[in-house]
C-alpha positions as CSV (number, residue, x, y, z in Angstrom):
1,M,-1.6,-3.6,-2.9
2,G,-3.8,-6.2,-4.5
3,Y,-3.8,-8.6,-1.6
4,L,-7.5,-9.6,-1.8
5,R,-6.6,-10.8,-5.3
6,F,-3.6,-12.6,-3.9
7,L,-5.6,-14.3,-1.1
8,S,-8.3,-15.3,-3.5
9,K,-5.7,-17.3,-5.5
10,L,-3.5,-18.2,-2.6
11,P,-2.1,-21.5,-3.7
12,V,10.3,2.4,-18.5
13,P,11.2,5.5,-16.8
14,V,8.6,8.1,-16.0
15,E,9.2,11.9,-16.5
16,N,8.4,12.8,-12.9
17,R,10.3,10.0,-11.1
18,G,11.2,11.2,-7.6
19,S,14.8,11.3,-6.6
20,G,14.3,10.8,-2.8
21,H,17.0,13.3,-1.9
22,D,15.1,16.5,-1.1
23,K,13.8,16.6,2.5
24,G,11.0,19.0,1.6
25,T,10.4,22.7,1.8
26,V,6.6,23.1,2.2
27,L,6.0,24.2,5.8
28,P,2.4,25.5,6.3
29,H,0.4,23.9,9.1
30,K,-3.0,24.7,7.8
31,R,-4.7,22.0,5.7
32,I,-3.8,22.4,2.0
33,G,-5.3,19.3,0.5
34,T,-5.7,15.5,0.9
35,I,-3.3,12.7,-0.1
36,A,-4.8,9.2,-0.3
37,L,-2.5,6.3,0.6
38,D,-2.8,2.6,0.1
39,A,-1.9,0.5,3.2
40,D,-0.2,-2.8,2.4
41,G,3.0,-2.2,0.5
42,V,2.9,1.6,1.0
43,L,2.3,2.1,4.7
44,L,2.5,-1.4,6.1
45,N,4.7,-4.4,5.7
46,F,2.4,-7.1,4.5
47,H,5.3,-9.5,3.7
48,E,6.3,-9.7,7.4
49,A,2.7,-9.9,8.6
50,Y,2.2,-12.9,6.2
51,R,5.3,-14.6,7.6
52,Q,4.1,-14.2,11.1
53,A,0.6,-15.5,10.2
54,W,2.3,-18.6,8.7
55,Q,4.2,-19.2,11.9
56,R,0.9,-18.9,13.9
57,A,-0.9,-21.3,11.6
58,F,1.8,-23.9,11.1
59,G,4.4,-23.4,13.8
60,I,7.2,-22.6,11.3
61,L,8.8,-19.2,10.6
62,P,9.5,-19.2,6.9
63,A,13.0,-18.4,5.6
64,V,13.5,-15.9,2.8
65,L,13.4,-17.5,-0.7
66,D,13.5,-14.4,-2.9
67,P,13.9,-11.0,-1.2
68,Q,12.9,-9.2,-4.5
69,A,9.6,-11.1,-4.9
70,Y,6.5,-8.9,-5.1
71,W,4.1,-11.5,-3.6
72,P,4.7,-12.9,-0.1
73,I,4.0,-16.5,-1.3
74,D,7.1,-16.1,-3.6
75,R,9.2,-14.2,-1.1
76,W,9.1,-16.8,1.7
77,E,10.0,-20.5,1.5
78,V,6.4,-21.8,1.9
79,E,4.3,-24.4,0.2
80,R,1.4,-23.7,-2.2
81,L,-1.8,-24.5,-0.2
82,D,-5.2,-25.8,-1.2
83,G,-8.1,-27.6,0.4
84,D,-8.2,-27.9,4.2
85,R,-4.7,-26.4,4.7
86,L,-5.6,-23.3,2.7
87,A,-8.8,-22.9,4.7
88,H,-6.9,-23.3,7.9
89,F,-4.3,-20.6,6.9
90,R,-7.0,-18.1,5.9
91,K,-8.4,-18.3,9.4
92,Y,-5.4,-16.4,10.6
93,F,-6.2,-13.4,8.4
94,D,-8.5,-12.2,11.2
95,E,-9.0,-9.0,13.1
96,N,-5.8,-9.6,15.1
97,F,-3.9,-9.9,11.8
98,W,-5.3,-6.7,10.3
99,S,-4.6,-4.7,13.5
100,T,-1.0,-5.8,13.9
101,V,0.7,-5.4,10.5
102,P,4.1,-3.6,11.1
103,A,4.9,-0.3,9.4
104,I,7.3,-0.2,6.5
105,D,10.6,1.5,7.4
106,G,10.4,5.2,6.9
107,A,6.7,5.3,6.2
108,V,5.6,6.9,9.5
109,D,8.2,9.6,9.1
110,A,7.1,10.2,5.5
111,C,3.5,10.7,6.7
112,L,4.5,13.0,9.5
113,R,6.4,15.2,7.0
114,L,3.3,15.3,4.8
115,K,1.1,16.1,7.7
116,D,3.4,18.8,9.0
117,A,3.3,20.4,5.6
118,G,-0.5,20.7,5.9
119,Y,-1.8,17.7,4.1
120,E,-4.7,15.5,5.4
121,L,-3.8,11.8,5.0
122,V,-6.5,9.2,4.3
123,C,-5.9,5.5,3.9
124,V,-7.8,3.9,1.0
125,S,-7.4,0.1,1.3
126,A,-8.9,-2.9,-0.4
127,V,-9.5,-4.6,2.9
128,E,-12.9,-6.0,3.8
129,Q,-15.3,-3.6,5.5
130,S,-15.4,-5.8,8.6
131,F,-11.7,-5.1,9.1
132,Q,-11.8,-1.3,8.5
133,A,-11.7,-0.5,12.3
134,A,-8.8,-2.9,12.8
135,R,-6.9,-1.3,10.0
136,L,-7.4,2.1,11.5
137,Q,-6.3,0.9,14.9
138,N,-3.2,-0.7,13.3
139,L,-2.2,2.6,11.7
140,R,-2.7,4.6,14.8
141,E,-0.7,2.2,17.0
142,C,2.1,2.4,14.5
143,G,2.2,6.1,14.9
144,F,0.7,7.2,11.5
145,P,-1.1,10.6,11.6
146,I,-4.1,9.1,9.8
147,E,-7.6,9.4,11.2
148,R,-9.6,7.8,8.4
149,V,-9.6,4.5,6.5
150,I,-11.8,3.9,3.5
151,A,-12.3,0.1,3.0
152,T,-13.2,-0.6,-0.6
153,E,-13.1,-4.4,-0.7
154,G,-13.2,-5.9,-4.2
155,I,-10.5,-7.0,-6.7
156,A,-9.1,-4.8,-9.4
157,E,-9.9,-6.7,-12.5
158,E,-11.9,-4.8,-15.1
159,I,-13.3,-2.4,-12.5
160,N,-11.1,-0.7,-10.0
161,P,-12.9,-0.8,-6.6
162,K,-10.8,2.1,-5.3
163,A,-11.8,4.4,-8.2
164,A,-15.3,5.3,-6.9
165,A,-14.0,6.1,-3.4
166,L,-11.3,8.3,-4.9
167,R,-13.7,10.1,-7.2
168,E,-15.7,11.0,-4.1
169,L,-12.7,11.9,-1.9
170,R,-11.0,14.0,-4.6
171,P,-7.5,13.9,-3.2
172,L,-4.6,15.8,-4.7
173,A,-2.6,12.6,-5.0
174,F,-3.1,8.8,-4.5
175,V,-0.2,6.5,-3.7
176,D,-0.4,2.8,-4.4
177,D,2.0,-0.1,-5.1
178,Y,-0.5,-2.1,-7.3
179,L,-0.8,-0.7,-10.8
180,P,-4.4,-2.0,-11.4
181,Y,-5.6,0.3,-8.6
182,L,-4.6,3.3,-10.8
183,R,-7.2,2.4,-13.4
184,G,-10.2,4.8,-13.9
185,L,-8.9,7.6,-11.7
186,P,-9.9,11.2,-12.5
187,A,-7.2,12.9,-14.5
188,D,-6.7,15.6,-11.8
189,I,-5.7,13.1,-9.2
190,H,-1.9,12.6,-9.2
191,A,-1.4,8.9,-9.5
192,A,1.9,7.9,-7.8
193,L,3.1,4.3,-8.2
194,V,5.4,2.7,-5.6
195,L,7.9,0.4,-7.4
196,R,9.1,-2.0,-4.7
197,E,10.2,-5.6,-5.2
198,L,10.1,-6.3,-9.0
199,N,10.1,-10.1,-9.3
200,G,6.5,-11.1,-10.3
201,S,5.4,-7.5,-10.0
202,P,2.2,-6.4,-11.8
203,N,3.7,-3.0,-12.1
204,A,4.9,-3.4,-15.7
205,G,3.7,-3.0,-19.2
206,E,1.9,-0.3,-21.1
207,E,-0.4,0.5,-18.1
208,V,2.6,2.0,-16.3
209,A,1.6,5.1,-18.2
210,L,-1.4,5.4,-15.8
211,S,1.0,6.6,-13.2
212,H,2.1,10.3,-13.2
213,S,5.2,9.5,-11.1
214,Q,7.0,6.5,-9.8
215,H,8.9,6.0,-6.5
216,L,10.8,3.4,-4.7
217,N,8.7,3.9,-1.5
218,L,6.6,6.4,0.3
219,A,9.5,8.2,1.8
220,E,10.8,8.9,-1.7
221,F,7.4,10.1,-2.8
222,A,7.1,12.4,0.2
223,S,10.5,14.0,-0.4
224,W,9.7,14.5,-4.1
225,W,6.2,15.8,-3.4
226,L,7.4,18.4,-0.9
227,S,10.4,19.5,-3.0
228,K,10.7,22.7,-4.9
229,D,11.5,20.9,-8.1
230,R,8.3,18.9,-8.5
């Protein structure tokens, strides 16, 4: 997810759409390729982590305003911040924050199914380099079978900061919930877009064609990827 972009401003069917019904049929235990996964919005619940950070910063646990909002600032009943209050809130996006983001329901199981099928899983996240170790610790403590995090930093405007890392990694597939991070990927990398909350989502318009498949969540992607009918 493009949360560095969000923090910096803190204030169409597709042919291969997965159905999410098939539990998977690929069973080899030897490594058969790499799948790259985004963290926030795919593996981890940044919405809930944001809510908890707000409580730590201001002593109030925000109520839900719009459960279908893509961005946490729109999901929770919170004020738009600037100046000293914004600077104060940003202090809570520290190493403790990046090591304690909760897992999205079903994401750990989805990763275990992919791992059991023989895939190596690598997290490619736009988190700052200084929080790369915290991100890996977070994933391990949640139970994800992931031993490597690539921190790309940067914001996906004209140049996708994840593209260079993915060109070097050469995974079979890359799963992200932020459409701009699918820009500039090699054509042989399957680009899977997670379509979660739609209100205010950047996952719309002509660039949706950058994705080879669309899924409601990682669990649905895993079921589709491991199915006979893919």
